[in-house]
Structure formats: C-alpha cells, structure tokens
N, C-alpha and C positions, 0 to 999 in steps of 0.2 A: 089080767094079762095072762095068767097060766092057762085059762080056758082057751085062749087064742094060740097057745103053744109058744108064748113069749115068756122071757124071764120075768119073775115077779119083782116088785119093788116100786115104791111110790115115785122115786126119781124117774124111772123109765116111763111111768104113766104121765108124769108131768111133762116129760120131753115129747111124748106123742101128742099131748094136748097143745103144746106150743106149736108143733108142726101143723096141727089141724087148724090153728088160728091164722096161719100164714096164707097168703093169696095163692090161687091156683097156678100162677106163673112159677112160683117157687116149687110147688109140688111137681110141675112139669120138669123142672131142672133136676130134681131128685130122680124122677122116673127115667129121664134121658141119661142119667149117670154123670151129669155135669156138676152135680153138687151131692156130696154124701150126706146121708141122714145125720151123721155126727156133726157136720158143719152147719146145720140149720140153726143151731142155737146162737151163732154169731149174728144172726139177723136181729136178735133182741136188742142189740146196741143201737139200732136205727129206728127212727119213726116210720110209720107206714108209707108216708110220701116218698121215702128214699128207696123203698122196695123196688119200684118200677125201674129206677136208674140202675140199681144193682143187678136186677134180673137181666136187664138188657146187656150189661157188660159181661156177667157170668155166662150168659148163653152163648157167647162167642169164644169161650176158652175152657180149659180144663185146669182146675186147681185141686190139689189134695185137700183133705179136710184140715190138715194143719196149716197149709198155706192160706186157705181161706180164713181160718180163725185168726192168724196173725195179720193178714191184710185187712180184715174187718177192724181189728183193734187199731191199726195204724190209720185207716180211713176215719174212724171215729175220733181219734186223737187230732187228726188234721182238721176236722170240722170244728173242734173246740179251739185249737190253737189259732187257726185263721179266722174263726168266726164266719165260716163260709158254708154255703149249701153243698151237699154232697155232689149234686149235679155239676156244679162249677169245678170241683176237684176232678171229677171224672171227665170233664171236658178239656182239661189241660192238654196241650199239644203232645207231650210225651206219652200220655195215656192213649190219646186218640190215634197216634201213629201206630201203636201196638194193636189196638182193637181193629183198626181198619186195614191193617197190612194184608194184601190180597194173597200172598203165597205162604203165610205162616200157618203151621198146623196148630190145633187147639192146645196141645201140651206146651209147645214153644211159646205160644201167645200167653198162656197162663204163667209160665215161668218169668217171661219178660214183664208182664203186668205186676207180678209179685215184686220183682226187683225195682220197677218204676215207682210203685207205691212206697216201698222201703226207702228209696232215694228221696222221695218227697217228704217222708216223715223224718228222716235222718240225713239232711243234706250235707252237713259237715263230715260226718262219718263216711258217707258215700264218696265225697271228693277225696278224702284221705285214702280210701281203699283204691280208688281209681289211680291216683298218683303213685301209690305203692306198686300196683300191678304194672303200670308203665315202666317204672324204674326196674322192677324185677325182670321184665321182658328183655331188658338190655343185657341181662346176665346169661342169656341162653347159650352163648358161645364160651362160657367159662365154667368148665365142669368141676372145678375145685371148690366152688362156693355154692351154697344153698341158702337162700335168704327167705325168711317168712316173718309174718306178723303174728302176735298172739291172737287167738281166736276172737273174732269180732272186734279187734283192736281195743279190747277191754283193758289189757295190761299195757304199760308203757314199754317202749323199746322195740327192738327187732331181734329175731332169732337168727344168728349167723352160725352156719356149720361150714367148716372148711376141711377139705380132704387133701392133706399134704403128704405126697408120696416121696418127693425128692426136693432138692434145692430149687429147681426151676418152678415147681408148683408152689413152693413157699414164696418165691419172688413174685409170681402172678397174683397171689393172695394179698401180699403186702402192697404191691403196686395198685391193685384194685382198691384197697382200703384208703390209700393215700389219694388216689385220683377222685374217689367218690365220697370223701369224707363229708363234704358240705351236704350232699344229698342224703347221706345216712343220718347226719345230725338233724335234718329236718323231720325225720320220723321219730325222733326222741321226744 
C-alpha cells in the first residue's frame, strides 16, 4: 500500500480486497459518489444475490456512509426477524413510494429511505415518536412550555421546561398540564 501512496496497514489492504471482490455495479456506485468507500463493508452482511437489489435501490439515492451502515444493519436484521428475502423487504409499499417518487432529489430520497427502513425495523418506537411529534405540534402556540423526549426514547418520561414570567403564564402552564394530563401520561 505505501508504494501506491496509500496508508499502510493490513486492515486497509483487507478492505481493498473486499471491495475488489464486489460486483462492478457496486464499484460504479462508488465511482458515481453514491456510495462511499467506507460504506462498502456493509455489503458483507448480505449474500451475493442481494447485491443486485441493493445496487438498484442505492443507485437512486444518496446515503452517507453512516446512514448506509445503519440501514444495512437494519435490513439484515429484518431479513432474519421476518425470515424474508431482501427483495421482498425492498418491495414494500413504503420503500417503493420513496424510490419511485418522481420529484424527490437523491439526498431527500436517501433520508426518507433511511427513516423508512428504521420504521420497519423499529415499528413500535417509530409509532411512539410519531405520536409524540403530533402531540408536540399542538404546543406551537404555547410559548411557556417546551416538551421533549429523551434521545431515541431510550429513557422513560418526557422533558418539560416551563418559562413562567408572571401569574398569567403560570396559569397557562397549569391549565395545559391539567388539560393534557392523559396525553402526557401516555408517554410515561
């Protein structure tokens, strides 16, 4: 590797050898900038027959190397959990709507694909996040309260910040809590 002007190290050489073993379609994605070299190792999670389906999908979007690595892990998990072919997972309506959307640019398509795969892998978490976002959107006209969930909903509860300047703002916060107690309890 040093003779080629590349950093030395067995790991790097092994990575280049893995890339060399992949099909020309994947090399084309790297050349086109749609797949980073760093992200290629995620293909090792899949058998050769899945490469074609992945290349077809990845060719229509842009994912960062981190997004692709995570999405590849989730897709691999979904194959095992559902005992399904990757082609069947990628043929699901939500994925196909994203891939075939005529007016979506490649970055947006990549972000939506990433979120769709995440939702398929973690359906309950996705439903809870969506429910919380809907509830939170109703707070837009109440400046005294800021409501958040712990990152990734990993910890229980909600984070409530109240900005109380006077008696009126205190009254609005108390009224909000009383009126939305049931909804707030559902997030605990």
